N, C-alpha and C positions, 0 to 999 in steps of 0.2 A: 837547926835549930834557929830560929830568924833572929838574924845581927840586930844592931843597932841602928842601925846604916836601913837594915829592911823594914822596921820600926817608924823611922821616920818620912818612908816613902808615903805618899798620896798614891791616892786610890788610882788618879790618872797613871801616875809615872810609874809604878807597879805595872797596870793594865799595859800602856806603852810596852815598856820592856820585855811582858812576857808575849807578846804579837811578836815583838821582835828576835824573843828564842825560838817559839813554835815554824816563826818565816827558815831560819837558821837550818832546825831542825830539817823541816820541809825540802829543803832546797838540797840536803844533803851533801858532800865531799867533807866530811869532815871525818876525824880519827875518831876509831868507838870511844878513847879518852878524854875529848872534845866534845861528843854525842854526849856521852854519862855527865859533863859536865854541865852543859848545857839543862839536860833534864833535869838534874838537880836545882839547881836555879829556877826554872819551871816550875817546878814544886813548890819552892821558896816564895817564890811570886804569886805562886794562888792562891798560900795561905794568906800573905797578904791582903790580895781581894778580898779574897772569903771572909777576912774581920773586918773593912773596910763594911762590906754587903750586911753581915752582918748587924755591924754596928749601926749602921742606917735604918735595917729593919727595924731591931729595938727602938729605937729613935722613933720611926713613924708608928711604932704598935703605941708607946706611950702617950704620943698625940692627938693619935685616935681614942685612946680611953678615956684620956683626960679629957676631951672635945667631951664623949660622949656623959662625960660625969656633970659635968659643965650645964646638959642641954637638960631643961624641967621634963618633966616626966610627959608622955603624951605625944613627943615630939619625935 
């Protein structure tokens, strides 16, 4: 479940933190427990990013649909 803090994260913030999580996992040197915690955090951050991207796609689709409706027929 996503926390209220995660819900307030902007796309860029979540993406940047996710990049850092991946970097730390790839670097290794963490305990199993730390690795699991990083993985779980990464999953939550990925969900935040996906919500932002889905919202952006919906806004773009709505804008394109409105533009098509406003265009006179034959154009």
